[in-house]
DOBAPA-627658 format. One record per residue (C-alpha): residue number from 1; residue in one letter; chain; y negated, z negated, x negated. Coordinates in Angstrom, 3 decimals, always signed. Example, Ala and Ser with C-alpha at 12.3 -4.5 7.8 and 13.67 -1.06 7.14 Angstrom:
2
ATOM roro torpa pake        v        w        u
ATOM    1     A    A   +4.500   -7.800  -12.300
ATOM    2     S    A   +1.060   -7.140  -13.670
This chain:
316
ATOM roro torpa pake        v        w        u
ATOM    1     M    A  +19.543  +16.944   +8.049
ATOM    2     P    A  +19.695  +13.193   +8.747
ATOM    3     L    A  +16.561  +11.753  +10.328
ATOM    4     T    A  +15.794   +9.338   +7.415
ATOM    5     R    A  +16.183  +12.191   +4.824
ATOM    6     H    A  +13.724  +14.360   +6.790
ATOM    7     H    A  +11.165  +11.566   +6.939
ATOM    8     K    A  +11.736  +10.794   +3.256
ATOM    9     L    A  +11.089  +14.353   +2.129
ATOM   10     K    A   +8.070  +14.709   +4.439
ATOM   11     N    A   +6.477  +11.501   +3.182
ATOM   12     L    A   +7.043  +12.430   -0.450
ATOM   13     L    A   +5.543  +15.923   +0.054
ATOM   14     H    A   +2.575  +14.416   +1.912
ATOM   15     S    A   +1.877  +11.961   -0.953
ATOM   16     A    A   +2.188  +14.663   -3.578
ATOM   17     L    A   -0.282  +16.906   -1.701
ATOM   18     L    A   -2.776  +14.142   -1.350
ATOM   19     I    A   -2.648  +13.241   -5.091
ATOM   20     I    A   -3.060  +16.938   -5.921
ATOM   21     G    A   -5.976  +17.228   -3.532
ATOM   22     M    A   -7.693  +14.188   -5.109
ATOM   23     A    A   -7.121  +15.594   -8.599
ATOM   24     G    A   -8.480  +18.958   -7.430
ATOM   25     I    A  -11.741  +17.523   -6.042
ATOM   26     A    A  -12.243  +15.429   -9.193
ATOM   27     A    A  -11.618  +18.544  -11.314
ATOM   28     A    A  -14.139  +20.520   -9.199
ATOM   29     C    A  -16.811  +17.933   -9.792
ATOM   30     A    A  -16.169  +17.911  -13.546
ATOM   31     W    A  -16.212  +21.723  -13.657
ATOM   32     T    A  -19.561  +21.728  -11.772
ATOM   33     L    A  -21.160  +19.593  -14.430
ATOM   34     W    A  -19.556  +20.701  -17.725
ATOM   35     G    A  -17.141  +23.527  -16.960
ATOM   36     L    A  -13.530  +23.684  -18.144
ATOM   37     Q    A  -14.299  +21.257  -21.014
ATOM   38     G    A  -15.506  +18.747  -18.514
ATOM   39     V    A  -12.253  +19.070  -16.511
ATOM   40     V    A  -10.205  +18.414  -19.670
ATOM   41     W    A  -12.198  +15.440  -20.804
ATOM   42     G    A  -12.200  +13.981  -17.299
ATOM   43     F    A   -8.496  +13.916  -16.961
ATOM   44     I    A   -8.197  +12.588  -20.516
ATOM   45     G    A  -10.486   +9.785  -19.396
ATOM   46     V    A   -8.296   +9.020  -16.378
ATOM   47     A    A   -5.160   +8.934  -18.491
ATOM   48     L    A   -6.791   +6.620  -21.036
ATOM   49     G    A   -8.104   +4.414  -18.280
ATOM   50     L    A   -4.640   +4.055  -16.819
ATOM   51     M    A   -3.160   +3.156  -20.182
ATOM   52     A    A   -5.934   +0.742  -21.020
ATOM   53     T    A   -5.973   -1.039  -17.698
ATOM   54     P    A   -5.001   -4.622  -18.419
ATOM   55     S    A   -1.642   -5.512  -17.038
ATOM   56     L    A   -2.132   -9.068  -15.635
ATOM   57     S    A   +0.918  -11.067  -15.080
ATOM   58     P    A   +1.859  -11.850  -11.449
ATOM   59     E    A   +1.277  -15.565  -12.188
ATOM   60     I    A   -2.401  -14.914  -13.014
ATOM   61     I    A   -2.930  -12.745  -10.024
ATOM   62     L    A   -1.328  -15.076   -7.543
ATOM   63     G    A   -3.075  -17.991   -9.137
ATOM   64     L    A   -6.382  -16.525   -7.788
ATOM   65     Y    A   -4.776  -16.825   -4.270
ATOM   66     R    A   -3.639  -20.412   -4.967
ATOM   67     G    A   -0.119  -19.194   -4.785
ATOM   68     R    A   +2.722  -21.201   -6.256
ATOM   69     P    A   +6.423  -20.380   -6.829
ATOM   70     L    A   +8.888  -21.181   -4.123
ATOM   71     P    A  +11.620  -23.239   -5.746
ATOM   72     Y    A  +15.240  -22.018   -5.279
ATOM   73     R    A  +16.344  -25.493   -4.065
ATOM   74     M    A  +13.771  -25.384   -1.254
ATOM   75     I    A  +15.119  -22.337   +0.470
ATOM   76     P    A  +18.185  -20.859   -1.387
ATOM   77     E    A  +19.007  -18.492   +1.390
ATOM   78     L    A  +15.732  -16.692   +1.092
ATOM   79     H    A  +16.154  -16.385   -2.667
ATOM   80     A    A  +19.700  -15.092   -2.177
ATOM   81     A    A  +18.422  -12.389   +0.303
ATOM   82     L    A  +15.711  -11.403   -2.243
ATOM   83     E    A  +18.232  -11.075   -5.008
ATOM   84     E    A  +20.499   -8.871   -2.838
ATOM   85     L    A  +17.654   -6.675   -1.775
ATOM   86     S    A  +16.521   -6.235   -5.406
ATOM   87     R    A  +20.008   -5.268   -6.431
ATOM   88     R    A  +20.257   -2.708   -3.548
ATOM   89     A    A  +16.853   -1.254   -4.614
ATOM   90     G    A  +17.922   -1.018   -8.213
ATOM   91     L    A  +15.116   -3.139   -9.620
ATOM   92     P    A  +15.579   -4.144  -13.217
ATOM   93     A    A  +14.787   -7.822  -12.394
ATOM   94     K    A  +14.497   -9.878   -9.261
ATOM   95     P    A  +10.879  -10.465   -8.294
ATOM   96     A    A   +9.528  -14.009   -8.314
ATOM   97     L    A   +9.017  -15.527   -4.915
ATOM   98     Y    A   +5.609  -17.160   -4.178
ATOM   99     Y    A   +4.186  -19.253   -1.405
ATOM  100     V    A   +0.502  -18.604   -0.467
ATOM  101     P    A   -1.032  -21.564   +1.653
ATOM  102     S    A   -2.908  -19.276   +4.032
ATOM  103     E    A   -2.872  -19.227   +7.835
ATOM  104     I    A   -3.163  -15.470   +7.815
ATOM  105     S    A   +0.232  -13.836   +8.370
ATOM  106     N    A   +0.733  -11.491   +5.365
ATOM  107     A    A   +3.009  -10.520   +2.536
ATOM  108     F    A   +2.356   -8.507   -0.576
ATOM  109     A    A   +3.810   -7.489   -3.959
ATOM  110     V    A   +2.115   -7.601   -7.358
ATOM  111     G    A   +3.252   -6.547  -10.831
ATOM  112     R    A   +5.579   -3.855  -12.113
ATOM  113     P    A   +9.261   -3.333  -11.287
ATOM  114     E    A  +10.166   -5.076  -14.539
ATOM  115     Q    A   +7.954   -8.132  -13.831
ATOM  116     A    A   +7.018   -8.541  -10.229
ATOM  117     A    A   +6.309  -11.113   -7.609
ATOM  118     I    A   +6.369  -11.188   -3.808
ATOM  119     A    A   +3.952  -13.540   -2.083
ATOM  120     L    A   +4.565  -14.804   +1.496
ATOM  121     T    A   +1.849  -16.667   +3.360
ATOM  122     D    A   +2.403  -19.855   +5.261
ATOM  123     G    A   +1.276  -18.081   +8.453
ATOM  124     M    A   +3.933  -15.412   +8.047
ATOM  125     L    A   +6.697  -17.805   +7.258
ATOM  126     R    A   +5.929  -19.780  +10.386
ATOM  127     T    A   +5.500  -16.680  +12.650
ATOM  128     L    A   +8.581  -14.561  +11.760
ATOM  129     S    A  +12.290  -15.191  +12.137
ATOM  130     P    A  +14.594  -15.089   +9.102
ATOM  131     R    A  +15.709  -11.593   +9.985
ATOM  132     E    A  +12.112  -10.434  +10.172
ATOM  133     I    A  +11.150  -12.082   +6.895
ATOM  134     V    A  +13.981  -10.359   +5.145
ATOM  135     A    A  +12.876   -7.015   +6.552
ATOM  136     V    A   +9.271   -7.631   +5.409
ATOM  137     M    A  +10.536   -8.542   +1.907
ATOM  138     A    A  +12.562   -5.233   +1.891
ATOM  139     H    A   +9.280   -3.382   +2.714
ATOM  140     E    A   +7.572   -5.083   -0.276
ATOM  141     I    A  +10.528   -4.405   -2.609
ATOM  142     S    A  +10.396   -0.738   -1.584
ATOM  143     H    A   +6.798   -0.631   -2.746
ATOM  144     L    A   +7.872   -1.954   -6.168
ATOM  145     A    A  +10.876   +0.444   -6.388
ATOM  146     N    A   +8.698   +3.387   -5.476
ATOM  147     N    A   +5.988   +2.471   -8.011
ATOM  148     D    A   +3.492   +2.512   -5.181
ATOM  149     L    A   +1.175   +0.080   -7.017
ATOM  150     W    A   +0.969   +2.525   -9.943
ATOM  151     I    A   +0.395   +5.515   -7.591
ATOM  152     M    A   -2.451   +3.684   -5.837
ATOM  153     N    A   -3.951   +2.778   -9.191
ATOM  154     L    A   -3.876   +6.512  -10.117
ATOM  155     A    A   -5.606   +7.325   -6.902
ATOM  156     D    A   -8.221   +4.618   -7.487
ATOM  157     S    A   -8.883   +5.929  -10.964
ATOM  158     L    A   -9.459   +9.439   -9.563
ATOM  159     S    A  -11.781   +8.061   -6.962
ATOM  160     R    A  -13.748   +6.171   -9.509
ATOM  161     L    A  -14.046   +9.152  -11.770
ATOM  162     T    A  -15.266  +11.283   -8.879
ATOM  163     T    A  -17.844   +8.700   -7.837
ATOM  164     L    A  -19.135   +8.518  -11.389
ATOM  165     L    A  -19.428  +12.331  -11.602
ATOM  166     S    A  -21.148  +12.424   -8.187
ATOM  167     Y    A  -23.791   +9.882   -9.223
ATOM  168     L    A  -24.356  +11.696  -12.518
ATOM  169     G    A  -24.775  +14.980  -10.817
ATOM  170     I    A  -27.309  +13.519   -8.310
ATOM  171     F    A  -29.201  +11.955  -11.226
ATOM  172     L    A  -29.370  +15.286  -13.156
ATOM  173     L    A  -30.554  +16.958   -9.939
ATOM  174     A    A  -33.330  +14.348   -9.567
ATOM  175     L    A  -34.389  +14.977  -13.231
ATOM  176     N    A  -34.703  +18.738  -12.555
ATOM  177     L    A  -36.609  +18.209   -9.287
ATOM  178     P    A  -39.954  +19.534  -10.746
ATOM  179     L    A  -38.203  +22.776  -11.780
ATOM  180     L    A  -36.741  +23.072   -8.254
ATOM  181     L    A  -40.184  +22.665   -6.629
ATOM  182     T    A  -41.576  +25.423   -8.737
ATOM  183     N    A  -38.551  +27.771   -8.188
ATOM  184     S    A  -37.920  +27.881  -11.945
ATOM  185     L    A  -34.350  +26.823  -11.644
ATOM  186     A    A  -31.547  +28.213   -9.487
ATOM  187     I    A  -29.293  +25.557   -7.974
ATOM  188     P    A  -25.834  +26.215   -6.554
ATOM  189     W    A  -26.310  +24.216   -3.449
ATOM  190     L    A  -22.617  +24.449   -2.410
ATOM  191     L    A  -21.596  +22.754   -5.587
ATOM  192     I    A  -24.333  +20.133   -5.103
ATOM  193     A    A  -22.979  +19.478   -1.632
ATOM  194     L    A  -19.519  +19.064   -3.195
ATOM  195     L    A  -20.871  +16.434   -5.583
ATOM  196     I    A  -22.487  +14.512   -2.741
ATOM  197     L    A  -19.548  +14.634   -0.444
ATOM  198     A    A  -16.797  +14.161   -3.004
ATOM  199     P    A  -16.746  +10.358   -3.048
ATOM  200     S    A  -16.310  +10.223   +0.776
ATOM  201     L    A  -13.636  +12.861   +0.644
ATOM  202     L    A  -11.805  +10.956   -2.060
ATOM  203     T    A  -11.944   +7.787   -0.036
ATOM  204     L    A  -10.354   +9.483   +3.064
ATOM  205     L    A   -7.623  +10.948   +0.878
ATOM  206     Q    A   -7.013   +7.591   -0.726
ATOM  207     L    A   -6.626   +5.967   +2.662
ATOM  208     A    A   -4.335   +8.785   +3.796
ATOM  209     L    A   -2.208   +8.241   +0.661
ATOM  210     S    A   -1.991   +4.502   +1.399
ATOM  211     R    A   -0.738   +5.264   +4.956
ATOM  212     A    A   +1.867   +7.754   +3.618
ATOM  213     R    A   +3.234   +5.229   +1.140
ATOM  214     E    A   +3.538   +2.639   +3.983
ATOM  215     Y    A   +5.631   +4.973   +6.030
ATOM  216     D    A   +7.845   +5.589   +3.015
ATOM  217     A    A   +8.180   +1.865   +2.316
ATOM  218     D    A   +9.167   +1.312   +6.013
ATOM  219     L    A  +11.868   +3.904   +5.652
ATOM  220     D    A  +13.176   +2.535   +2.361
ATOM  221     A    A  +13.207   -1.032   +3.786
ATOM  222     V    A  +15.468   +0.052   +6.542
ATOM  223     Q    A  +17.832   +1.504   +3.950
ATOM  224     L    A  +17.846   -1.756   +2.058
ATOM  225     C    A  +18.207   -4.301   +4.850
ATOM  226     G    A  +19.939   -2.079   +7.455
ATOM  227     D    A  +17.831   -3.642  +10.237
ATOM  228     P    A  +15.054   -1.413  +11.586
ATOM  229     E    A  +14.654   -3.501  +14.728
ATOM  230     A    A  +13.770   -6.589  +12.681
ATOM  231     L    A  +11.070   -4.756  +10.745
ATOM  232     A    A   +9.685   -3.283  +14.009
ATOM  233     T    A   +9.472   -6.685  +15.683
ATOM  234     A    A   +7.952   -8.201  +12.504
ATOM  235     L    A   +5.168   -5.612  +12.535
ATOM  236     E    A   +4.457   -6.303  +16.139
ATOM  237     K    A   +4.248  -10.074  +15.583
ATOM  238     L    A   +1.988   -9.654  +12.439
ATOM  239     E    A   -0.278   -7.304  +14.438
ATOM  240     R    A   -0.674   -9.843  +17.229
ATOM  241     S    A   -1.200  -12.777  +14.899
ATOM  242     Q    A   -4.062  -10.989  +13.045
ATOM  243     G    A   -5.990  -10.239  +16.122
ATOM  244     G    A   -9.099  -12.405  +16.871
ATOM  245     L    A   -9.557  -14.654  +19.792
ATOM  246     W    A  -11.853  -12.354  +21.763
ATOM  247     E    A   -9.678   -9.383  +20.910
ATOM  248     N    A   -6.641  -11.039  +22.326
ATOM  249     L    A   -8.496  -12.179  +25.434
ATOM  250     L    A  -10.204   -8.889  +26.234
ATOM  251     R    A   -7.522   -6.416  +25.201
ATOM  252     P    A   -4.275   -8.389  +24.726
ATOM  253     N    A   -2.003   -5.368  +24.459
ATOM  254     Q    A   -4.203   -2.835  +22.787
ATOM  255     G    A   -6.698   -4.378  +20.455
ATOM  256     F    A  -10.038   -2.839  +19.594
ATOM  257     P    A   -9.714   +0.958  +18.674
ATOM  258     Q    A  -10.110   +1.919  +15.054
ATOM  259     L    A  -10.590   +5.466  +13.701
ATOM  260     A    A   -7.273   +6.531  +12.280
ATOM  261     L    A   -8.789   +8.169   +9.191
ATOM  262     L    A  -10.382   +4.874   +8.149
ATOM  263     R    A   -7.233   +2.830   +8.257
ATOM  264     S    A   -5.370   +1.858   +5.063
ATOM  265     H    A   -2.190   +1.205   +7.103
ATOM  266     P    A   -0.728   +3.357   +9.825
ATOM  267     P    A   -1.113   +2.223  +13.430
ATOM  268     T    A   +1.520   -0.399  +14.209
ATOM  269     P    A   +2.720   +1.394  +17.467
ATOM  270     E    A   +3.486   +4.501  +15.481
ATOM  271     R    A   +5.276   +2.565  +12.778
ATOM  272     V    A   +7.344   +0.749  +15.387
ATOM  273     R    A   +8.127   +4.074  +17.151
ATOM  274     R    A   +9.504   +5.553  +13.922
ATOM  275     L    A  +11.550   +2.586  +13.166
ATOM  276     M    A  +13.093   +2.471  +16.683
ATOM  277     E    A  +13.978   +6.252  +16.156
ATOM  278     L    A  +15.927   +5.129  +13.053
ATOM  279     K    A  +17.659   +2.512  +15.113
ATOM  280     A    A  +18.718   +5.114  +17.560
ATOM  281     E    A  +20.199   +7.303  +14.928
ATOM  282     Q    A  +22.984   +6.619  +12.399
ATOM  283     V    A  +20.821   +5.566   +9.397
ATOM  284     T    A  +21.954   +7.361   +6.237
ATOM  285     T    A  +20.533   +7.878   +2.807
ATOM  286     A    A  +19.546  +11.214   +1.281
ATOM  287     A    A  +22.980  +11.326   -0.397
ATOM  288     G    A  +24.674  +11.062   +2.939
ATOM  289     H    A  +25.920   +7.479   +2.503
ATOM  290     H    A  +25.502   +4.795   +5.166
ATOM  291     A    A  +22.637   +2.449   +4.831
ATOM  292     H    A  +23.350   -1.025   +3.429
ATOM  293     P    A  +24.769   -3.533   +5.927
ATOM  294     R    A  +22.521   -6.195   +7.371
ATOM  295     L    A  +22.314   -9.347   +5.351
ATOM  296     P    A  +24.070  -12.405   +6.849
ATOM  297     L    A  +21.455  -15.055   +7.744
ATOM  298     S    A  +21.360  -18.360   +9.467
ATOM  299     G    A  +19.360  -18.738  +12.617
ATOM  300     H    A  +16.609  -21.069  +11.331
ATOM  301     W    A  +14.923  -21.894   +8.035
ATOM  302     P    A  +13.056  -25.271   +7.625
ATOM  303     W    A   +9.577  -23.984   +6.866
ATOM  304     V    A   +8.051  -27.187   +8.102
ATOM  305     T    A   +9.375  -28.994   +5.000
ATOM  306     F    A   +6.981  -27.087   +2.736
ATOM  307     P    A   +4.889  -29.732   +0.906
ATOM  308     F    A   +1.930  -27.456   +0.312
ATOM  309     R    A   -1.351  -27.639   +2.239
ATOM  310     R    A   -2.538  -24.483   +3.995
ATOM  311     W    A   -5.986  -23.107   +3.688
ATOM  312     P    A   -7.619  -20.232   +5.704
ATOM  313     G    A   -8.530  -16.748   +4.429
ATOM  314     L    A   -6.701  -14.121   +2.361
ATOM  315     R    A   -6.920  -11.262   +4.658
ATOM  316     R    A   -4.965   -8.240   +3.570
């Protein structure tokens, strides 16, 4: 089996198991309080919540970040690369391209596949080369093509439901405290422990799901741009640029350690290792076809001509 296909199936299975696990914990909490009827109504509530969630346009969301559209005339080659990546990913429409005047090196996607936008910060545009910027855009397009924003919204809804059930269960337990003290009421303590620990468990699963979707987006980005090395070097540059002054001085090559379970993104060295494995292999899709060829790019883009003023902040 090709290396990329193996990673793809593994990531999809991992994500599916995490969603099932989150749904199972939420169902267990609802069953503890109200039985089977509580489970049914709980999932009906999640479905209604997803449907009722207001779908804000990318313009409104990016307006909160002081983002503004990047005109085609300012950097036509970047728009052409985005259009080609969108075509390769099978998106129904090309995402709008926005500039965010922040010194933080970052990129993110908002919206739905039918109406989306990709935002690039000033810090990222000045830090990365054209090849690396295209690879990062391919990563964000992969998130859109895989409906990762909807998947994470589903995970967030399950997490919110579980937290609400946990608080309600603890509140009911406090109301029955006099009966507990007089031994007039039998309490299933294992189920109470589940209600107490459930929000923390859901948070850990949600973070693990986010890491799994990042791995999948890396893989699909390589399929789209055909340049795993560019994405690997981009990740390394973004990692270095986001380190603080003291972190760079004290531990210039390692950074401060962070517990892996509490990360929303996988460790950069691990992502780079996987990407370089893809570079060493002949990259193919699950159908057995070769990955798309690398996009032709010029060596330099005139970022210094941007007429927008930068401002600090906007950490990812």
